[in-house]
C-alpha positions as CSV (number, residue, x, y, z in Angstrom):
1,M,-27.1,2.6,32.1
2,D,-25.5,4.0,35.3
3,L,-22.1,5.1,34.2
4,Q,-21.5,7.0,37.6
5,A,-21.7,3.8,39.3
6,M,-19.0,1.8,37.2
7,R,-15.8,1.8,39.0
8,R,-12.9,-0.4,40.0
9,E,-10.1,-0.6,42.2
10,Y,-6.6,-0.2,40.7
11,G,-4.1,-2.6,42.7
12,L,-2.0,-4.4,40.4
13,G,1.2,-2.6,41.5
14,S,2.9,0.4,42.4
15,L,5.8,2.7,41.1
16,H,8.5,4.0,43.2
17,R,11.5,6.5,42.3
18,E,14.0,3.9,42.7
19,Q,12.4,1.5,40.4
20,L,12.6,3.9,37.5
21,D,15.6,3.9,35.1
22,S,17.2,7.3,34.4
23,D,16.8,6.8,30.8
24,P,13.2,7.2,30.0
25,V,13.8,5.1,26.6
26,K,15.2,2.2,28.6
27,Q,12.1,2.6,31.0
28,F,9.8,2.5,28.0
29,E,11.5,-0.5,26.7
30,L,11.1,-2.4,30.0
31,W,7.4,-1.7,30.3
32,M,7.0,-2.5,26.5
33,Q,8.6,-5.9,26.9
34,Q,6.4,-6.6,30.2
35,A,3.2,-5.6,28.1
36,I,4.4,-8.0,25.2
37,D,5.1,-10.9,27.6
38,S,1.8,-10.4,29.8
39,G,-0.1,-11.9,26.7
40,L,-3.0,-9.5,28.0
41,L,-2.7,-7.1,25.1
42,S,-3.9,-7.9,21.8
43,D,-1.9,-4.9,20.3
44,P,0.8,-3.8,22.7
45,T,2.3,-1.5,20.0
46,A,-1.0,0.4,19.5
47,M,-0.7,4.0,20.5
48,T,-3.0,7.1,20.2
49,V,-1.3,9.9,18.1
50,A,-2.8,13.3,19.0
51,T,-2.2,16.2,16.6
52,V,-3.5,19.6,16.2
53,N,-4.4,21.4,13.0
54,D,-3.7,25.1,11.9
55,E,-7.1,26.1,13.7
56,R,-5.9,24.6,16.9
57,I,-8.5,21.7,16.7
58,P,-7.1,18.6,18.1
59,S,-7.7,15.1,16.9
60,Q,-6.7,11.6,17.8
61,R,-6.4,8.2,16.1
62,I,-4.7,4.8,16.9
63,V,-1.7,3.8,14.8
64,L,1.0,1.0,15.6
65,L,4.7,1.8,16.7
66,K,6.9,0.5,14.3
67,G,10.3,1.1,15.8
68,Y,12.1,3.1,18.7
69,D,15.5,4.1,19.9
70,H,17.1,7.2,21.6
71,K,16.3,9.3,18.4
72,G,12.5,8.7,18.7
73,F,9.4,6.7,18.1
74,R,8.5,5.6,14.5
75,F,5.2,5.2,12.9
76,Y,4.1,5.2,9.2
77,T,0.9,6.7,7.4
78,N,-0.6,8.4,4.5
79,K,0.8,11.9,4.7
80,N,-2.2,13.4,2.8
81,S,-4.5,12.0,5.9
82,Q,-5.8,14.4,8.5
83,K,-3.0,13.6,11.0
84,G,-0.3,14.2,8.0
85,Q,-1.8,17.5,7.2
86,D,-1.8,18.5,10.9
87,I,1.8,17.5,11.2
88,S,2.7,19.5,8.2
89,T,1.5,22.9,10.0
90,N,2.3,21.7,13.7
91,S,4.8,19.1,14.2
92,Q,4.1,18.9,17.9
93,V,2.4,15.6,18.8
94,N,1.5,13.3,21.8
95,L,1.8,9.6,21.7
96,H,-0.2,7.8,24.3
97,F,0.0,3.9,25.2
98,A,-3.1,2.7,27.4
99,W,-2.2,-0.8,28.8
100,L,-5.4,-0.9,30.9
101,P,-5.3,-4.7,31.7
102,L,-1.8,-3.8,33.3
103,E,-3.2,-0.6,34.8
104,R,-0.4,1.4,33.0
105,Q,-0.2,4.2,30.7
106,I,2.8,6.0,28.9
107,S,2.6,9.5,27.3
108,I,5.2,10.8,25.1
109,T,5.2,14.4,23.7
110,G,7.6,15.5,21.0
111,S,8.2,16.8,17.6
112,A,7.3,14.6,14.4
113,I,10.2,14.5,12.0
114,P,9.6,13.1,8.4
115,L,11.7,9.9,7.8
116,D,13.7,9.7,4.6
117,S,12.8,8.0,1.3
118,E,15.2,5.1,2.0
119,D,13.6,4.3,5.4
120,N,10.1,4.9,3.9
121,D,10.9,2.4,1.1
122,R,12.4,-0.4,3.2
123,Y,9.5,-0.4,5.6
124,F,7.0,0.0,2.8
125,H,8.4,-3.0,0.9
126,S,8.6,-5.2,4.1
127,R,4.9,-5.1,4.5
128,P,2.6,-7.7,3.1
129,K,1.8,-7.3,-0.7
130,E,-2.0,-6.9,0.2
131,S,-1.1,-4.1,2.7
132,Q,1.2,-2.2,0.2
133,V,-1.7,-2.3,-2.4
134,A,-4.3,-1.1,0.3
135,A,-1.9,2.0,0.7
136,L,-1.9,2.7,-2.9
137,A,-5.9,2.1,-3.2
138,S,-6.9,4.3,-0.3
139,Q,-6.9,8.3,-0.3
140,Q,-7.1,7.9,3.6
141,S,-9.4,10.5,5.1
142,R,-11.0,11.5,1.8
143,P,-14.7,10.9,1.3
144,I,-15.9,7.8,-1.0
145,E,-19.5,7.0,-2.0
146,S,-19.2,3.3,-1.0
147,R,-17.0,0.5,0.2
148,D,-17.7,-1.3,-3.2
149,I,-15.9,1.4,-4.9
150,L,-12.8,1.0,-2.7
151,E,-12.8,-2.8,-2.8
152,S,-13.1,-2.6,-6.7
153,H,-10.2,-0.3,-7.0
154,Y,-8.2,-2.5,-4.5
155,Q,-8.9,-5.6,-6.6
156,S,-8.1,-4.0,-9.6
157,L,-4.6,-2.9,-8.1
158,L,-4.0,-6.4,-6.9
159,R,-4.3,-7.8,-10.5
160,E,-2.2,-5.0,-11.7
161,Y,0.7,-5.5,-9.4
162,E,0.3,-9.4,-9.2
163,N,3.7,-10.1,-10.6
164,T,5.5,-6.8,-10.1
165,Q,6.7,-4.7,-7.3
166,V,4.1,-2.3,-5.8
167,P,5.3,1.3,-6.0
168,R,5.4,3.2,-2.6
169,P,3.1,6.2,-3.0
170,E,5.1,9.6,-2.9
171,H,2.5,10.7,0.0
172,W,3.0,7.5,2.1
173,G,5.8,7.4,4.8
174,G,6.9,7.7,8.2
175,Y,7.7,10.0,11.2
176,C,10.1,10.0,13.9
177,V,8.7,11.5,17.1
178,E,11.8,13.0,19.0
179,P,10.5,13.0,22.6
180,Q,10.6,16.0,24.8
181,Q,8.7,14.6,27.8
182,F,7.4,11.2,29.0
183,E,5.1,10.4,31.7
184,F,4.8,6.8,33.2
185,W,1.6,6.2,35.0
186,Q,0.9,3.2,37.3
187,G,-2.7,2.9,38.7
188,G,-3.0,2.9,42.5
189,Q,-5.5,2.1,45.3
190,H,-8.0,4.6,45.9
191,R,-7.1,6.5,42.8
192,L,-3.7,7.5,44.3
193,H,-2.0,6.7,41.3
194,D,1.8,6.7,40.7
195,R,2.8,9.3,37.9
196,Y,6.4,10.2,36.9
197,L,7.4,13.0,34.4
198,Y,10.7,12.9,32.5
199,S,11.6,16.4,31.0
200,K,14.7,17.1,29.1
201,D,17.4,19.0,31.2
202,G,20.1,19.7,28.6
203,A,21.6,16.3,27.6
204,N,19.9,14.6,30.7
205,W,16.5,13.9,31.9
206,R,14.9,15.2,35.2
207,I,12.5,13.1,36.9
208,T,9.3,14.5,38.8
209,R,6.7,12.8,40.9
210,L,3.3,14.2,39.8
211,Q,0.4,14.0,42.1
212,P,-2.5,11.8,40.7
């Protein structure tokens, strides 16, 4: 296959300074709503979370955004996972939304702060029971000999908690990423993309156009 020959033009839209809200969270909300309304994205809340471990080795994975406000952007995970271990030693993370059918990307850099037990319990027990049991069954990121072992453990737990509440594992919970920077990217013709960086300036945000 000739990957070098694979290319397409970006021409769905453009992004100008006067179109941007001065508040990056409101700008994010506008784009998120447009992504949902477009019907072009099967998982508009899917985002890549990039972390760095104590040996300065980066890793990435996709999780789902489960809420946001001016305090930050929230997601949940097994905190014994690779990303949880990374965050325990380096709380700086990057969130990335790639809405390629819309020719848009959003990047958010900030510090991941653990959510409290009340918030974790509330969200955990709002999930389908099967998902709660799966969180209890899986030691995320740990080796396992076969899927059969995992499935057997999962089915055993389903039976155990069929008529009772599933306990939230102590190591399962969420983070709120407190944003320090946002970048909004809109694809442009001839690779002359529109990029804007929001960076903290005291209590306000400074907006800078970046070259593509």
